[in-house]
N, C-alpha and C positions, 0 to 999 in steps of 0.2 A: 605607516598605517594611521589613519585618523580615528582614534578611539571614540571621539565624541560623535562622529557620524554613526558609528556602530551603536552607541548608547541610544541616540535619538531614534534610529530605525527600529531597534528592538522594543523601545518604549512605545512607539506607535503601534506595533504589532500587539503588544500586551493590552493596550487600551481597547482596541477593537475586539480582542479575545474576551475581555471582561464584558463588553457590551453584548456579545453573542450569548453570554450566560443568561441574558434576559429571557431567552426562549424556553429553556427548562424551568426557569423561575416562574414563568407564566403558566406552564403545565402544572407545576406544584401548587400554585395559587388556585388554579381551576379545580384541582383535586380536593383541596382542603377548604377553600373559600374563606381563609383567615390567615393572618400573619402569625403562623405558629413558630415555635422554637426551632422545629426542623427546617423550615424555610429560611429562617435567619441564619442558622449554622451552616446549612448546606449550600445556600445560594447567595444570600445578601453579603455575608462576610467574605467568601471567595471573590465575589464580583467586585466589592469595594477594594479588597486587597490587590487584585489583579490590575484594576484601573489605576489605583493610587501608585502602584509600583511602576506602571507604564508612564504615568505623568511625571514621576520623579526622574526616571531615566530620560524621558523626552526633553525635560527642562535642563538636565545635565548635559545633554548632547546638543548637536547643531545639525542643520540641514546643509548638505553640500553634495558634491559629485561623488557617487559611489564608484570607486575604482575596483580593480580585480581583487586585491587583498581584502578590502572591506566587504566585497561581495561574498567571499568564502566565509568570513566570520559571521556576517549577518544571517546567512542561510543556516549554517551549522548551529550557531548558538541560539538563533531565533527559534529553530525547531526544538532545541533542548529547553528553552524557556517556556515555550508553549506547552510542552509535555509536563513540565514541573508545575506550572500554575493551573493547567488543566486537571491536575490530580487533586487539587484542593477540595472539590465537592465530595470526592470519594473519602478523603481523609477526615474532613470536618464533620461529615455525617456519621462517622464511625462505621461506614460500610466496609472499609478496608483499612489496613494499617499503612503507615507511610511508604514502605517498600512496595507493597502490593498496589497501592494507589498509583505510585509512579509507573510501575510496570504496566498497569491497565491503561493509564493515560498514554504512555508511549506506544503501546500496542494499538490504541485507538487512532491517534494522529498519524502514525506511520501506516495505517490500514493493514496491520498484521493480523489482528483477530485472535491472538493468543490470549486466553483469559485466565484469571485466577479466581474469578467469582464462582460461587456455588449457589445452588437453589435460587436461580434468577427470578422465579415466580414470586419470591418473598422480598425482592428488592424493590424499592420505590420506583414508580414509573418515570418520574422526572430524571432520576439518575440513569436509568436504562436509556432514556431518550438522549441524554447528554453523551452517554457512551456511544450510541449510534451516530449522533451528530458530529462527534469528534472525528469519526472515520470519514464522514462526508466532507468535512472541512479539509482534512488531510489528503483526500483522494486526488483532487486536481492540484493540490499544493497550497500550503498555508501562505507561502510567500507570493505565489502566483495570484492568489485572491487579493492580496494587498497591492500588487502591481496593477491589478484591474481597477481598484477603487481609490487608491491614493496617488495624487499627482506627483508626490516626492519620489515614490518608487517607479512611477512610469517614466520619469526622465532618464534614470540610469538603470532601467529594468533589465537590459541585456546581460549585465553582470550577474543579476540574481536569477534570471530566467535560465541561463545556461548551467547554473549551479544546481538548480532544483528540478527542472523539467526532465523526466526520465527518458533516457535513450542516448545512443552515441551520435546520432545524426540530428543536429539542431535544425528543425524546420519551423517555419512561421507561416501563418495564414495571411497576415498583413505585415508591411514593412516596419510599422511601429509596434514595439513590444507590448505597449499597453492595449492596443487594439487587438492584438493576437490573444492576450490574456482574457480580454472581455469576450471574444468569440469562443474561446475554449470553455470558459465558465458558462456561457450561454448554452452551448451544446450539452454540457454536463447537466445543467439545470433542466433543460427540456427532456432529456432522457430519464432523469430522476422522476420528474413529474409524470412522464408516460408510464413508468413502472408502478408508481403509486396508484394511478388510475386502473391499470391492468390488474394489479393484485386486489384492489378493493372491489371492482365491478365484475371482473371475470373469475377471479379465484375466490371471491367472497370472504376475503380476510378482513378482520376488523381494521378500522382506519388507523388506529395507533400502531398496530403491527405492520400495516402496509407502509407507513412512514418509516418505522425503524428498519424494516427489511430493505426498502429501497435506498435508505441512507447508507446501508452497508453493502449493497450490491454494486452500485455504480463505482464506488471507490475500490471495489474488489477487497472489501474488508473482512466480512465473515462473522461479525458479532450478530447475535440474535437475542431477543428478549425472552427466549425459552431455553431452559437448561439443555434440552435435547436438540437444540438448534433447529434447522428446517424439518428434521424428522418429527419434531413435536407437533407440527401442524397436520401431518398425515394427509397432505393435500397435493395430489398429482398435478393439478392445474397450476398451482402456485410454483411447483418445482420446475415445470416447463417454462413458465414466465421468467423465473429467476435464472434458469440456465441460459435463456436467450439473452437476457440483459447482462449476465456475466460474460458471455461471448462478445457482446457489443463493447463492454467496458474493457475487454482485453485487446481490442483493436486500437490502432493509432488514431487519436482523436482528430488528426489532420484528415484522415480518410472519411470520417463522419461529415466533415465539411465538404468533402468531394462529392458526397451524395447529392448535394444541392447543385454544385457547379459542374462536376465531371464524373458522373456515376461509373463510367467504364474504367476510370483510373483505379478503382478499388480492386477489380478482378485482375488488372494488369500489374498490381503491386506485388513484388516478389516476396516481401516479408509476409503479406497477408496470405499468399499461396502456401508458404511454408507453415504458417500458423494453422491454417485449415488442415494441411497434410498431417502435421503432428497430432492434432486433436483427433482426426479421423482414425489414425493408426492406433492411438492410445485407447479410444473408445471401443474400437473393434476387438483389440486384444483383451481388454478387461471384460467386455461383454461376453466374449466367447469363454473366457476363463470362469466367470461367475455362472454362466449357463451350465457348464460342465460340472463344476465343483460345489456350487452353493444353492442356486435358486431352482434350477430345472425348468425355468420358464424364460424364454427369450425376451418377453416383455419386461419381466421383473429385472432381469440381468441388464437390459438396456437402460431401464429407468434409473437404477442405482449406479451402475457402472458409468453410464454417460454423464450423469450429473456430477459424480465425483471426479471424473477426468477433467471436465470443464472447470470445476471448482479449483482443483489443484494447479492446472496449467495457467489459469488466469490469476492465480495466487489469491483467490477469494477466500477459500477456507470454509465455506458452508458445508454442512454434512447432512445427509439424509439416511445414513446407515452407519453401523459400527464397522468401518473399513478395517479396523485393526484385527478383526477376526477373519478377514479374507485370506486367500492363499498368498504364498510368497511372491508368485508371479505378478499378481495384481498390485501388491504393495510395492514391489520394486519399480513398477511402471509409475505409480503415483509418486514415489520418491524421486524418480528421474524427472518427472514433470515439475517438481519443486525447483529444480535447477534451471530448467528451460525458461519458464515464465511466459509472460504475454508479449505483446508487441512493444517496441519502443514508442514513446509518446502516448502510451495508455496509462491507466491508473494501476496497472499490475506491477509486480516487483520482479525480483530474481535477475538472472543474467540477461534475459530478453531474447526473443526469436531472432531479431536482426543481427545480434552478436553471434549467435549460434550459426546462422546462415553464413556470415562473413568468415567465421573460423573454419567452417567446412570447405568453403571456397579456397581459403588460404591453404588448408591442408592439401586440397587437390592440386593447387598451383605448385606447391613445394614438390609433390610427387612428379609433376610434369617437368619441373625445373631440373630434377635429377636425370630424367630421361633425355631432356633437350636443354643442356646447360647454356647454350648460346642463344636460345630463343628469348624473346621479350614478351611477357604476358601482362595483360591489363585486367585487373579485377573490376567487375561491374556488379551493380544491383540493378537489374533491368538494363536500361540503356545508359545509366549514369556510372561513370568510373568512380572507384573508391580510392581515395588518396592514401599514400603510405602512412601519413600521420594518423588517419582514422584506424587503419589496420593495426598499427603499433599500439594505439590507445586501447583497442579492443583486446589485443593479446595481453597487454598490461593489466587491464581490468579483470580478465579471466584468471590470470595467475594470482592476482591479489584476492579475488573472490575465493578461489580454492584454498589459498594460504590461510585466510581468515577462518574459513570453514574448518580446516584441519586443526589450527591452533585452538580455536574456541571449543571444538569437539573434545580435544584432549583435556582442556581445562574443565569441561563439564564432567568428564569421567573421573577427573582427579578429585572432584568434590562429592563423588558418590553415585552418579547416575550410571546405569548400564550402558553398554556401547550403542545399542539401537536408540535408546531414549536420548542419549547425549547427541549423537549425530543427527537424528531427525529434529531435535529441538533447535539446534543451530541452523540446520537447513531451512526449517520452517520460519525462524525469526529473521535470519539474514535475507531470505527471499521474500519476507513479508507475506508468508502463506498462512500461518496460524497453527493448525493442528499438526502434531507429529505422530509418532508411533509409541506403543507401549505405555510408559509412564505419563507421556504428554499427549496422548491421543484425544482425551476429552478436555483436560484443562492443565494448567501449570501450577496449581496451588501447592503441590507437594515438592516443587523444586526448591532447593535451599536458597537462602537470601542472596548469597554471593552469586549463585547461578542466575538469579533473576536480574542482577545488575549486568552480568555478562551478556545475557540474552537481550537486555534493553539496549546495550551498546550495539549488538548485532542488528536490532530493528532500526536504530538511528542511522547507522552506517549504511545498511542496505537500502533504506528509503532514499538516501541522498547520494546513491551511486558510488559509494565508498570514498572516492578521492576528495570530495568536499569535506569529509570528516578526517580522513587520513592526513591530508595536507596540514591540518591544524596540529597534528601530533609530531610534526617535523620541526626541529629547532631552527632550521634555515628560514622557515616561514616567518618566525617571530623576530629574527635578526634583521629583517629587511633586506 
């Protein structure tokens, strides 16, 4: 492995990350209209530190062909570096301590939405904008952004694209990776802009809140500038708009491109069909349960139950109600949705609908194989056959996912969390969902320091589809 290529690539990422800090810096300047000590500490010093570190790494490195091993390291360590340097504004402004700052930054870039911040209304607006902006950057992918804009990454982008873009089936809009990255980011940008306009004009939300909310909806992030999240707006129109865009963000972004070229392809897509089926089933069950046991109004039950089901399945994590007070039936449905997740190729996290669909087909095939041992069966998604390598990869991913969930849940109980809080915190962070149950239903501020690092690992590994991180932990990888 050529370490200098890794240094140079991560250095380039940090330089552009530092440049992006100009946006919250401009907001802080607009708010204060003077170069205050707060602006210097919170934005200028982190900006200079990040860019300088990037320049040092870039000069220590070289530009060259990014091979498979370099691809794994650049993506995994690149995300870790972005989370580390992205935490500097929180720490330098004394908004959060070092551990909490790293946790919040990791939660932002991985679009998890688990927060340790309290009393958000008292936090500076530029910091809250950065908090939302980190989710927007991480939603379509930090590395994918630089593949789109940097020629160096575009040349060998396939090694990076396959490591970062979520989903077991690697699809492309264009033969060239850089063109695919640009098209995906263009769709992402258009949908974000559409939501900002809808929230501002239709829902009458303030422009600042429209930006922050849209920046966290399309990446299925879940951060909000209000302590009570979306419930704090008490705005049914905004809830409908956010729910629609959460649903769109949970779709495979390749299908969004199909709206322009082949609209019928969306309805024929098996993963999209299963995605809609799961959502409809979850919304129906939760709505009926809330109607019977909590609200007594079908409209209220649908409003809160439908929003929360979409939020959890797309791994957005927005909340409009204290779901922790709901019945056990509704909560177990929400907990199950944490594991299912959105579609492959979306900004959502967790296992993904396409993997669940293939696993169900594989289960059905094994039953049929027992009944007809000499028959030959071919698994398909629609009309496309699924290779044995893909099936084996999905099975391995599922086993690894459950294994990490179990081990980390045990670790969280060992440091003092109750069983429900421990299991839901790991499920929420590993699946990049955000809120859990009991102790972590509103925030993660009370989680012990060691627990925050465990959950940060879960967020990092979950966002990069496990194996990009796990392969770095194997001695064989570093032996060559």
